[in-house]
C-alpha positions as MATLAB code, in Angstrom:
seq = 'MTVETPPAPPRSGLARGTALTLAVAGAVTVANIYFPQPLLEAIASGLGVSDSAAGLVATAAQIGYALGIGLVVPLADAARLRRLVTVLLLLTTAGLLVASAAPNLATLTVATVALSTTTVVPQILMPTAASMAGPAHSGRAVGMIGIGLTLGSTLSRTLSGAVVGLSDDWRTAYLVSAALTGALAVVVPRLLPEGPAGRRAVPYRKLIGSMPGLLLAHAELRLSAYLGATVFAAFSAFWATLAFHLAGPAFGKGVAWAGLFGLFSLPSALLSYSAGRLSDQRGPLYVNTLALGCVGAAFLLMGTAGSTSMAALVIGSNLLVYGGSCWQIANQVRIFRLDESVRARLNTVFMLASFAGGAVGTMTGTALYGAYGWTGMVVGCGGFLALAAAGLLRGRRLG';
ca = [
       0.000    0.000    0.000;
       1.423    3.332   -1.062;
       0.767    6.383    1.053;
       0.858    9.573   -0.933;
       2.448   12.559    0.681;
       0.414   15.721    0.242;
       2.220   18.449   -1.656;
       3.968   21.012    0.480;
       2.495   24.489    0.442;
       4.294   26.872   -1.909;
       7.158   28.693   -0.276;
       7.358   32.442   -0.232;
       9.650   33.984   -2.818;
      10.435   36.763   -0.319;
      13.236   35.779    2.068;
      12.801   36.786    5.697;
      15.941   38.928    5.643;
      14.770   40.742    2.528;
      11.339   41.331    4.044;
      12.918   42.732    7.203;
      15.165   45.060    5.205;
      12.215   46.322    3.164;
      10.284   46.913    6.395;
      13.183   48.964    7.779;
      13.315   50.911    4.506;
       9.610   51.626    4.827;
      10.081   52.801    8.407;
      12.946   55.156    7.553;
      11.286   56.704    4.518;
       7.837   57.183    6.031;
       9.527   58.782    9.049;
      10.496   61.680    6.776;
       6.849   62.746    6.855;
       6.468   62.724   10.624;
       9.811   63.503   12.273;
       9.528   67.313   11.792;
       6.324   67.529   13.862;
       8.011   67.722   17.308;
      10.560   70.195   15.898;
       8.110   72.930   14.908;
       8.735   75.048   17.982;
      12.505   74.816   17.473;
      12.079   75.625   13.774;
       9.962   78.661   14.629;
      12.592   79.908   17.057;
      15.512   79.174   14.739;
      13.988   80.842   11.686;
      12.365   83.698   13.611;
       8.759   82.918   12.658;
       5.576   82.290   14.622;
       4.514   78.839   15.765;
       1.525   78.900   13.417;
       3.776   79.799   10.480;
       6.143   76.945   11.340;
       3.117   74.652   11.238;
       3.204   75.056    7.465;
       6.070   72.544    7.464;
       3.826   69.789    8.826;
       1.074   70.719    6.368;
       3.553   70.738    3.484;
       4.678   67.206    4.391;
       1.135   65.862    4.182;
       0.443   67.672    0.899;
       3.658   66.376   -0.616;
       3.004   62.804    0.456;
      -0.497   62.881   -1.031;
       0.923   64.263   -4.302;
       3.526   61.522   -4.352;
       0.962   58.779   -3.833;
      -1.214   60.119   -6.628;
       1.460   61.096   -9.150;
       4.583   59.009   -8.416;
       3.488   55.613   -7.074;
       1.639   54.611  -10.299;
       5.009   54.685  -12.084;
       5.891   51.424  -10.329;
       3.531   49.605  -12.714;
       5.610   50.607  -15.744;
       9.080   51.816  -14.712;
      12.123   49.731  -13.831;
      11.720   49.254  -10.082;
      15.385   49.400   -9.150;
      15.940   52.573  -11.101;
      12.739   54.199   -9.838;
      13.458   53.439   -6.168;
      17.072   54.594   -6.491;
      16.033   57.902   -8.032;
      13.348   58.494   -5.404;
      15.703   57.781   -2.511;
      18.391   60.071   -3.923;
      15.892   62.874   -4.553;
      14.555   62.520   -1.020;
      18.093   62.657    0.372;
      18.770   65.816   -1.633;
      15.541   67.366   -0.367;
      16.482   66.616    3.236;
      19.899   68.204    2.756;
      18.315   71.346    1.280;
      15.880   71.460    4.204;
      18.731   71.123    6.711;
      20.400   74.217    5.229;
      17.214   76.227    4.619;
      17.838   79.915    5.411;
      14.150   80.755    5.732;
      10.704   79.212    6.126;
       9.830   79.505    2.425;
      12.825   77.372    1.410;
      12.095   74.834    4.130;
       8.446   74.574    3.087;
       9.249   74.073   -0.598;
      11.937   71.503    0.254;
       9.442   69.689    2.494;
       6.861   69.442   -0.281;
       9.518   68.116   -2.654;
      11.041   65.508   -0.325;
       7.614   64.371    0.855;
       6.532   63.835   -2.743;
       9.486   61.507   -3.379;
       9.507   59.685   -0.033;
       6.639   57.456   -1.196;
       8.928   54.421   -1.490;
       6.906   52.539    1.198;
       3.843   52.580   -1.053;
       5.958   51.056   -3.822;
       7.547   48.461   -1.554;
       4.164   47.257   -0.276;
       2.779   45.888   -3.580;
       6.264   44.820   -4.682;
       6.731   42.712   -1.545;
       3.304   41.136   -2.084;
       4.308   40.167   -5.620;
       7.663   38.770   -4.487;
       6.045   36.708   -1.739;
       3.444   35.101   -3.993;
      -0.326   34.704   -3.460;
      -0.051   32.260   -0.548;
       2.189   34.558    1.505;
       1.252   38.058    0.352;
      -0.491   38.793    3.639;
       2.656   38.124    5.640;
       4.629   40.400    3.331;
       2.089   43.205    3.625;
       2.002   42.720    7.391;
       5.785   43.013    7.669;
       5.958   46.229    5.633;
       2.941   47.550    7.513;
       4.735   47.082   10.835;
       7.644   49.072    9.448;
       5.352   51.933    8.479;
       3.677   51.925   11.888;
       6.978   51.944   13.770;
       8.457   54.588   11.478;
       5.552   56.969   11.880;
       5.360   56.350   15.641;
       9.005   56.344   16.708;
      10.199   59.073   14.343;
       8.652   61.792   16.494;
      10.357   60.481   19.620;
      13.748   59.936   17.972;
      13.837   63.315   16.227;
      13.046   65.020   19.504;
      15.892   63.123   21.176;
      18.338   64.059   18.396;
      17.474   67.730   18.695;
      17.663   67.506   22.481;
      21.229   66.188   22.253;
      22.406   68.504   19.478;
      20.332   71.579   20.381;
      19.781   72.187   16.646;
      16.723   71.153   14.620;
      18.839   70.919   11.458;
      20.669   67.891   12.870;
      17.513   65.795   12.636;
      17.322   66.518    8.897;
      20.982   65.579    8.441;
      20.509   62.282   10.285;
      17.453   61.465    8.194;
      19.355   62.351    5.005;
      22.167   59.968    5.974;
      19.746   57.112    6.674;
      17.762   57.679    3.487;
      20.913   57.928    1.402;
      22.189   54.639    2.834;
      18.993   52.941    1.696;
      19.763   53.931   -1.904;
      22.802   51.632   -1.740;
      21.001   48.649   -0.224;
      17.314   48.514   -1.145;
      17.342   48.587   -4.981;
      19.541   45.464   -5.067;
      16.847   43.509   -3.239;
      14.092   44.364   -5.714;
      13.201   42.703   -8.994;
      14.289   44.635  -12.047;
      10.672   45.322  -12.894;
       8.537   44.949  -15.968;
      11.405   44.784  -18.461;
       9.421   42.818  -21.016;
       6.186   44.668  -20.474;
       5.036   47.193  -23.026;
       5.728   50.756  -21.948;
       2.672   52.638  -20.718;
       2.544   56.418  -21.225;
       2.417   58.335  -17.963;
      -0.847   60.033  -18.890;
      -2.430   56.629  -19.447;
      -1.127   55.361  -16.092;
      -2.811   58.216  -14.262;
      -5.945   58.174  -16.388;
      -6.507   54.457  -15.886;
      -7.121   54.667  -12.136;
     -10.799   55.679  -12.184;
     -11.391   52.737  -14.519;
      -9.748   50.383  -12.041;
     -12.153   51.576   -9.378;
     -15.092   50.822  -11.662;
     -13.712   47.455  -12.760;
     -12.903   45.919   -9.368;
     -15.550   45.554   -6.676;
     -12.823   44.454   -4.238;
     -11.021   47.767   -4.761;
     -14.219   49.733   -4.171;
     -14.823   47.781   -0.976;
     -11.305   48.260    0.378;
     -11.284   51.959   -0.545;
     -14.604   52.541    1.209;
     -13.614   50.549    4.292;
     -10.243   52.269    4.459;
     -11.791   55.727    4.285;
     -14.435   55.170    6.958;
     -12.241   53.647    9.668;
      -9.300   55.954    8.970;
     -11.724   58.837    9.454;
     -12.455   57.646   13.004;
      -8.766   56.900   13.613;
      -7.741   60.411   12.510;
     -10.469   62.101   14.538;
      -9.115   60.498   17.715;
      -5.502   61.541   17.151;
      -6.477   65.038   16.009;
      -8.350   65.760   19.255;
      -6.314   63.751   21.787;
      -3.892   66.590   22.580;
      -6.798   68.987   23.284;
      -8.481   66.396   25.492;
      -5.312   65.718   27.480;
      -4.750   69.449   27.959;
      -8.290   69.922   29.293;
      -9.375   70.215   32.931;
      -9.753   66.451   33.423;
      -6.046   65.751   32.840;
      -4.136   69.033   32.542;
      -1.322   67.413   30.570;
       1.007   69.160   28.143;
       1.261   68.557   24.418;
       4.138   66.101   24.947;
       1.698   63.610   26.437;
      -0.033   63.171   23.085;
       3.294   62.074   21.641;
       3.746   59.558   24.460;
       0.570   57.808   23.356;
       2.458   56.715   20.274;
       4.866   54.866   22.560;
       2.068   53.569   24.776;
       0.458   51.906   21.759;
       3.628   50.221   20.433;
       2.678   46.766   21.828;
      -0.545   46.733   19.841;
       1.253   47.978   16.734;
       3.680   45.057   16.923;
       0.872   42.564   17.503;
      -0.885   43.748   14.346;
       1.696   41.805   12.317;
      -0.577   38.798   12.856;
      -3.130   40.412   10.529;
      -1.073   39.445    7.501;
      -0.859   35.800    8.479;
      -4.559   35.706    9.380;
      -5.431   37.260    6.024;
      -3.511   34.466    4.283;
      -5.201   31.780    6.378;
      -8.723   33.085    6.994;
      -9.161   35.814    4.398;
      -9.311   39.632    4.590;
     -12.990   39.656    5.508;
     -12.288   37.743    8.722;
      -9.529   40.196    9.672;
     -11.770   43.170    8.828;
     -14.434   41.820   11.169;
     -11.917   41.266   13.975;
     -10.413   44.709   13.455;
     -13.775   46.485   13.452;
     -14.632   44.779   16.722;
     -11.409   46.090   18.284;
     -11.935   49.639   16.993;
     -15.544   49.596   18.181;
     -14.467   48.388   21.641;
     -11.839   51.145   21.726;
     -14.345   53.934   21.187;
     -16.876   52.340   23.518;
     -14.278   52.272   26.285;
     -13.004   55.775   25.577;
     -16.520   57.134   25.319;
     -17.657   55.706   28.643;
     -14.501   56.099   30.727;
     -12.026   58.070   28.621;
     -13.356   61.423   29.745;
     -11.629   61.104   33.108;
      -9.539   57.913   33.088;
      -6.004   57.903   31.688;
      -5.954   54.105   31.864;
      -9.050   53.943   29.651;
      -7.374   56.197   27.090;
      -4.208   54.084   27.041;
      -6.096   50.799   26.687;
      -8.430   52.342   24.140;
      -5.559   53.703   22.066;
      -3.973   50.235   21.990;
      -7.214   48.686   20.792;
      -7.559   51.440   18.215;
      -4.000   51.076   16.878;
      -4.256   47.286   16.730;
      -7.649   47.385   15.012;
      -6.669   50.206   12.667;
      -3.429   48.503   11.592;
      -5.145   45.147   11.046;
      -7.912   46.897    9.126;
      -5.485   48.498    6.685;
      -3.445   45.323    6.199;
      -6.567   43.304    5.398;
      -7.781   45.909    2.907;
      -4.440   45.973    1.115;
      -4.159   42.187    1.024;
      -7.574   42.138   -0.676;
      -6.553   44.512   -3.466;
      -3.127   42.926   -3.966;
      -4.877   39.685   -4.906;
      -6.190   41.423   -8.000;
      -4.306   42.060  -11.258;
      -0.572   42.027  -10.459;
       0.247   44.297  -13.391;
      -1.631   47.229  -11.837;
      -0.870   46.706   -8.143;
       0.825   50.072   -7.685;
      -2.192   51.882   -9.129;
      -4.561   49.794   -7.018;
      -2.581   50.848   -3.957;
      -2.684   54.474   -5.103;
      -6.469   54.456   -5.326;
      -6.757   52.792   -1.924;
      -4.334   55.178   -0.213;
      -5.952   58.271   -1.731;
      -9.339   57.098   -0.465;
      -7.884   56.521    2.994;
      -6.237   59.969    2.991;
      -9.538   61.557    1.995;
     -11.296   59.735    4.810;
      -8.617   60.853    7.251;
      -9.035   64.476    6.196;
     -12.810   64.271    6.659;
     -12.328   62.581   10.030;
      -9.881   65.223   11.228;
     -12.194   68.088   10.278;
     -15.281   66.369   11.659;
     -13.594   65.265   14.864;
     -12.176   68.684   15.703;
     -15.484   70.387   14.891;
     -17.448   67.976   17.080;
     -14.928   68.277   19.884;
     -15.127   72.054   19.753;
     -18.930   72.017   19.853;
     -19.742   69.013   22.065;
     -16.504   67.977   23.738;
     -14.973   64.522   23.963;
     -18.311   62.713   23.994;
     -19.401   64.449   20.791;
     -16.191   63.388   19.058;
     -16.640   59.763   20.133;
     -20.254   59.712   18.939;
     -19.140   61.082   15.581;
     -16.550   58.301   15.328;
     -19.310   55.831   16.098;
     -21.076   57.130   12.995;
     -17.994   56.439   10.866;
     -17.793   52.914   12.291;
     -21.465   52.316   11.539;
     -20.772   53.209    7.909;
     -17.836   50.817    7.928;
     -19.979   48.013    9.369;
     -22.611   48.568    6.694;
     -19.964   48.355    3.991;
     -18.521   45.204    5.530;
     -21.908   43.504    5.535;
     -22.445   44.490    1.923;
     -19.022   43.181    0.996;
     -19.442   39.720    2.506;
     -20.347   38.304   -0.878;
     -16.823   39.154   -2.084;
     -15.244   36.931    0.562;
];
């Protein structure tokens, strides 16, 4: 009697060391968007401008990143990946060096827009890693890069503040970031596939113009874009109002405490890596459901006890970060299972929808907080989550 051995599951084409390096690259490059935020007061003092004027630097970073996602990331579907990533990293390094030597706020703001537009390498690495890993392991790859993005955006604020504290000069943080980004240009491109060498060249105008059609053609993309926008709206509303809430009569904490919440929520950010594996094993819909439950529990806890309890805010923020990270990973895994030849553009559409949702959430959250306080903000977030739940129920037929 012959016993047949079942075939082994396909192995990932993305080595663990390569995945880890790409995650670090994602962390370093996305940090370029967030590390200036704690430096705004020092920038204002150093350049002799008001605090509100220095805030233009943070706004410029967000504008630049959105431009890069919409106008640069789609190139990854047609350009040689190694060349594209090398050029973007070198341009970002140059932008950081210009920013470090900026003699006035206007120069710093323009340099920030430019370097933020080119520091979109993480959004190129995400679909590339999914392709390298293969269909059976794409969730793990997306989860690994996602952890890098979470850690980069979270820790960059703390590390840049420490660098400036030691050097007593905000320009040093830009120089350190330029050195790290420049080093990536030597390492990262060698780990990537050459890109679509045999694929027919696609004119840039056609790359950009094809994205609305992708949204119409793929129900999975519409679902992920909608889900990403609704939950990121609630996520952004919380972080946009947290500093005001902590500074209020119930807590009387300074602005620095809002930054500490990024460190408080690191455990949940690290745990969200499991979302990629679960998406491979159980499917994105399962992870979406789990994540929505965590986000809902977070706002329920913060709405009932977060008005006066610091512990409730810390626990709630961990639930929110874990649920929000898992939510995004599941949505991206869903779209990366679609046509591999347009993955960069699929990711562009998804990220633009999420950014739009975040902008709406920030405006809505701050308006509700100003009019009705913390409870009003939480209720508004509950409305965003209700919209997300409705979309999730409608999307169950997609699996």
